[in-house]
C-alpha positions as CSV (number, residue, x, y, z in Angstrom):
1,M,4.2,-45.4,1.4
2,L,3.3,-47.0,4.7
3,A,6.9,-48.0,5.2
4,A,8.1,-44.5,4.5
5,E,5.6,-43.1,7.0
6,Q,6.8,-45.6,9.6
7,L,10.4,-44.5,9.0
8,G,9.4,-40.8,9.3
9,Y,10.4,-40.1,5.7
10,H,9.1,-36.9,4.1
11,V,9.6,-35.7,0.6
12,N,12.3,-33.0,0.4
13,H,10.6,-30.7,-2.0
14,L,13.5,-28.2,-1.8
15,A,16.0,-30.8,-3.0
16,R,13.6,-32.0,-5.7
17,G,13.1,-28.5,-6.9
18,L,16.8,-27.8,-7.1
19,M,17.2,-30.9,-9.4
20,R,14.4,-29.5,-11.5
21,A,15.7,-25.9,-11.5
22,S,12.5,-24.8,-9.7
23,T,12.0,-24.7,-6.0
24,G,8.4,-23.7,-6.0
25,I,9.3,-20.9,-3.6
26,V,7.9,-17.4,-4.0
27,C,9.3,-14.9,-1.5
28,L,7.2,-12.0,-0.2
29,I,9.2,-9.0,0.9
30,V,7.1,-6.9,3.2
31,A,7.2,-4.1,5.7
32,D,4.5,-2.9,8.1
33,G,2.9,-6.2,7.7
34,D,0.8,-5.5,10.9
35,T,-1.1,-2.6,9.3
36,P,-4.6,-3.5,8.1
37,Y,-3.9,-2.8,4.4
38,H,-0.7,-4.8,4.2
39,A,-2.0,-7.6,6.3
40,R,-5.0,-8.0,3.8
41,L,-2.6,-7.8,0.8
42,Q,-0.2,-10.3,2.3
43,K,-3.1,-12.7,3.1
44,A,-4.5,-12.4,-0.4
45,L,-1.0,-13.1,-1.9
46,T,-0.4,-16.2,0.2
47,Q,-3.9,-17.6,-0.7
48,H,-3.3,-17.1,-4.4
49,L,0.2,-18.6,-4.1
50,R,-1.2,-21.7,-2.3
51,D,-3.9,-22.1,-5.0
52,A,-1.1,-22.0,-7.6
53,G,0.8,-24.8,-5.7
54,K,3.6,-22.5,-4.6
55,M,5.1,-22.0,-1.2
56,A,5.3,-18.4,0.2
57,M,8.4,-17.4,2.2
58,V,7.9,-14.1,4.0
59,F,10.7,-11.7,4.7
60,N,9.9,-8.8,7.1
61,T,12.0,-5.8,6.2
62,S,10.7,-3.3,8.8
63,G,13.5,-1.1,9.9
64,P,16.6,0.2,8.1
65,S,16.4,0.4,4.2
66,H,19.3,-2.2,3.9
67,H,16.9,-4.8,5.2
68,V,15.3,-4.9,1.8
69,D,18.7,-5.5,0.1
70,Q,19.4,-8.4,2.5
71,A,16.0,-9.9,2.0
72,L,16.5,-10.0,-1.8
73,R,19.9,-11.6,-1.3
74,N,18.3,-14.2,0.9
75,T,15.9,-15.1,-1.9
76,L,18.8,-15.9,-4.1
77,N,20.3,-18.1,-1.4
78,Y,17.0,-20.0,-1.2
79,R,16.9,-20.3,-5.0
80,A,13.4,-18.7,-5.0
81,D,11.6,-18.9,-8.3
82,A,10.3,-15.3,-7.8
83,S,10.0,-12.5,-5.3
84,I,7.1,-10.1,-4.8
85,V,8.3,-6.9,-3.2
86,L,5.8,-4.9,-1.2
87,S,8.3,-2.6,0.5
88,G,11.5,-0.7,0.1
89,S,13.1,0.3,-3.1
90,P,15.8,-2.2,-4.0
91,P,18.8,-0.8,-5.9
92,Q,18.9,-1.4,-9.6
93,L,22.1,-3.4,-9.3
94,L,20.5,-5.9,-7.0
95,I,17.4,-6.1,-9.2
96,R,19.7,-6.9,-12.2
97,T,21.5,-9.5,-10.2
98,C,18.2,-11.2,-9.3
99,L,17.0,-11.2,-12.9
100,E,20.4,-12.5,-14.2
101,N,20.0,-15.4,-11.7
102,G,16.7,-16.4,-13.4
103,Q,14.5,-14.9,-10.7
104,R,11.3,-13.0,-11.5
105,L,10.5,-9.8,-9.6
106,V,7.1,-8.3,-9.1
107,L,7.1,-4.9,-7.5
108,I,3.8,-3.7,-5.9
109,N,3.1,0.0,-5.3
110,R,6.6,1.0,-6.2
111,D,7.6,3.8,-8.7
112,D,10.7,2.1,-10.1
113,R,11.2,3.0,-13.8
114,F,14.0,0.6,-14.8
115,D,13.5,-2.4,-17.1
116,G,13.1,-6.0,-16.0
117,P,10.7,-6.3,-13.0
118,H,7.0,-6.3,-13.3
119,N,5.3,-3.4,-11.6
120,I,1.7,-3.3,-10.2
121,G,0.4,-0.1,-8.8
122,V,-2.7,1.9,-8.0
123,D,-3.7,5.1,-9.7
124,N,-2.9,7.3,-6.7
125,A,-2.9,10.5,-8.7
126,A,-6.5,10.0,-10.0
127,A,-7.7,9.2,-6.5
128,A,-6.0,12.3,-5.0
129,E,-7.5,14.5,-7.7
130,A,-11.0,13.0,-7.0
131,A,-10.6,13.8,-3.3
132,L,-9.9,17.4,-4.0
133,H,-12.9,17.7,-6.3
134,A,-15.2,16.0,-3.8
135,F,-14.1,18.6,-1.2
136,I,-14.8,21.4,-3.7
137,R,-18.2,20.1,-4.5
138,A,-18.9,20.0,-0.7
139,G,-18.1,23.7,-0.5
140,C,-14.7,23.3,1.2
141,T,-12.2,26.1,0.7
142,R,-9.5,25.4,3.2
143,P,-8.1,21.9,2.5
144,A,-5.4,20.1,4.4
145,L,-3.2,17.2,3.5
146,V,-2.2,14.8,6.3
147,T,0.7,12.4,5.7
148,S,3.7,10.8,7.3
149,A,7.4,11.3,6.9
150,A,7.8,7.8,5.3
151,G,8.2,9.2,1.8
152,T,7.1,6.0,0.1
153,P,6.2,6.3,-3.6
154,S,2.5,5.7,-3.0
155,L,2.2,8.4,-0.3
156,L,4.4,10.9,-2.3
157,S,2.2,10.3,-5.4
158,R,-1.0,11.0,-3.5
159,E,0.5,14.1,-1.9
160,T,1.9,15.5,-5.2
161,A,-1.3,15.0,-7.1
162,F,-3.5,16.5,-4.4
163,L,-1.3,19.6,-4.1
164,T,-1.2,20.0,-7.9
165,A,-4.9,19.7,-8.2
166,A,-5.4,22.2,-5.5
167,Q,-3.0,24.6,-7.2
168,K,-4.9,24.4,-10.4
169,E,-8.1,25.3,-8.5
170,G,-6.4,28.3,-6.8
171,L,-6.6,26.7,-3.4
172,E,-3.8,26.7,-0.8
173,V,-3.3,23.5,1.1
174,T,-2.0,23.2,4.6
175,V,0.3,20.2,4.9
176,W,1.1,18.1,8.0
177,R,3.9,15.6,7.2
178,E,5.4,14.0,10.3
179,G,5.9,10.6,12.0
180,R,5.1,7.1,11.0
181,T,2.3,6.0,8.8
182,G,-0.3,5.3,11.5
183,Y,-3.0,6.4,13.8
184,A,-0.9,8.6,16.0
185,T,0.3,10.7,13.1
186,G,-3.3,11.5,12.2
187,A,-4.1,12.4,15.8
188,D,-1.0,14.6,16.1
189,G,-1.9,16.3,12.8
190,A,-5.3,17.2,14.0
191,R,-4.0,18.6,17.2
192,R,-1.5,20.9,15.3
193,L,-3.9,21.9,12.6
194,F,-6.9,22.7,14.9
195,S,-4.7,24.6,17.4
196,G,-4.0,27.2,14.8
197,R,-6.1,30.2,13.9
198,Q,-6.8,29.1,10.3
199,R,-8.5,25.7,10.8
200,P,-9.0,23.5,7.7
201,D,-12.5,22.5,6.7
202,A,-11.3,19.4,4.7
203,A,-8.5,16.9,5.1
204,F,-7.2,14.3,2.7
205,C,-5.4,11.7,4.9
206,V,-3.1,9.6,2.7
207,T,-4.1,6.4,4.6
208,D,-7.2,5.3,6.5
209,L,-5.2,4.7,9.7
210,I,-4.0,8.3,9.6
211,A,-7.6,9.4,8.9
212,C,-9.0,7.5,12.0
213,G,-6.5,9.2,14.3
214,F,-7.3,12.6,12.7
215,L,-11.1,12.0,13.1
216,D,-10.9,10.9,16.7
217,A,-8.7,13.9,17.7
218,A,-10.8,16.4,15.8
219,R,-14.1,15.2,17.2
220,H,-13.2,14.3,20.8
221,E,-10.5,16.9,21.6
222,F,-11.8,19.9,19.6
223,G,-15.6,19.2,19.4
224,I,-15.6,19.4,15.6
225,S,-18.7,18.0,13.8
226,V,-18.0,15.8,10.8
227,P,-19.1,16.3,8.1
228,R,-20.8,19.6,9.0
229,D,-17.7,21.5,9.9
230,L,-15.0,19.2,8.5
231,C,-14.9,16.7,5.6
232,V,-12.4,13.9,5.7
233,I,-11.2,11.4,3.0
234,G,-8.8,8.5,3.6
235,F,-7.2,5.8,1.4
236,D,-7.1,2.0,1.6
237,D,-10.7,1.1,2.7
238,I,-9.5,-0.9,5.7
239,E,-12.0,-2.7,7.9
240,Q,-12.1,0.1,10.5
241,A,-13.1,2.6,7.8
242,D,-16.6,1.0,7.8
243,W,-17.0,0.9,11.6
244,A,-19.9,3.0,12.9
245,S,-17.6,5.2,14.8
246,Y,-15.8,6.3,11.6
247,R,-17.9,5.6,8.5
248,L,-15.0,7.0,6.6
249,T,-15.2,8.0,2.9
250,T,-12.1,6.6,1.3
251,F,-10.6,4.9,-1.8
252,S,-10.6,1.1,-2.2
253,P,-7.5,-0.5,-3.9
254,P,-8.5,-3.7,-5.6
255,I,-6.5,-6.0,-3.3
256,E,-7.7,-9.3,-4.8
257,E,-7.0,-8.1,-8.3
258,I,-3.5,-6.9,-7.4
259,A,-2.8,-10.2,-5.6
260,R,-4.1,-12.4,-8.4
261,R,-2.2,-10.5,-11.1
262,A,1.0,-10.5,-9.0
263,V,0.9,-14.2,-8.5
264,R,0.1,-14.8,-12.2
265,L,3.2,-12.7,-13.2
266,A,5.4,-14.5,-10.6
267,T,4.3,-18.1,-11.5
268,G,2.8,-18.1,-15.0
269,A,4.5,-18.2,-18.4
270,R,7.6,-16.1,-18.3
271,E,7.5,-12.8,-20.1
272,E,10.7,-11.4,-21.6
273,A,10.1,-7.8,-20.7
274,G,8.7,-6.3,-17.5
275,S,5.2,-5.1,-17.5
276,R,3.5,-2.2,-15.8
277,L,-0.1,-2.4,-14.5
278,I,-2.0,0.5,-12.9
279,C,-5.3,-0.4,-11.1
280,H,-8.2,1.9,-10.4
281,A,-9.1,2.6,-6.8
282,P,-12.8,3.6,-6.7
283,M,-14.1,6.0,-4.1
284,V,-16.2,4.4,-1.3
285,W,-18.7,7.0,-0.1
286,R,-19.7,6.9,3.5
287,S,-20.4,9.7,6.0
288,T,-17.4,12.0,6.3
289,V,-18.0,14.2,3.3
290,R,-21.0,16.5,2.8
291,P,-23.2,15.9,-0.2
292,G,-22.1,17.8,-3.3
293,Q,-23.5,21.2,-4.1
294,G,-23.2,20.8,-7.8
């Protein structure tokens, strides 16, 4: 060993893995990795992979949709044992190619319904319905939905469930759907909604970042009191949601559970058929919703 160190020799784990038909590489295919939620999820995944003795290789697919396709093709080139997809919707043909090459796929927060990959998601519909009913208990009658134009499965699921629940209750929802999934979209949504004659008295923001922008614009540009005049609920339970300046009521996806299960599916005993797991995201009550009236 001393002689090897003196010669600068290091074990080539990739070559060793190829000989054993296992490289120990698990690829993470991510987008928006700089957002608080995705950063936390990526950190949890890499920690669990390290604990499992695996090496994480991260592909950032922010940008055009074909970046997801290219990232998955790269995982085949590197002979990765598995890939965990946090972004994009890879075409079924490419999914099948990966599976036929012996690679496992775990899709997080996707809505893909074809056989093969493992799917882990959050019960977005239940959360959206709970948000609507929290507003109703607070006495709100003019709800709004604030979302982005990203059109991801998670955001669409929250939007659809909220609108459906409101329709069942006989409530009309004002929808703001523009821009990227971030702070600026929430602020722009507040400016548009509160510049009109019919101001909302409740807003379900599909992410906490959107909610933070919405709250800041509503409070500081329009002088709206929260929660007296306006109730706001977000989604993700990011660190900023608990800051004193926001104290945002939100939903908390179980990031550690999602990461642990994803890594187990990617590295544990191989299962013949893909599985589907839906996790509950409990509501975290803070200060942006009035106490219920019943």
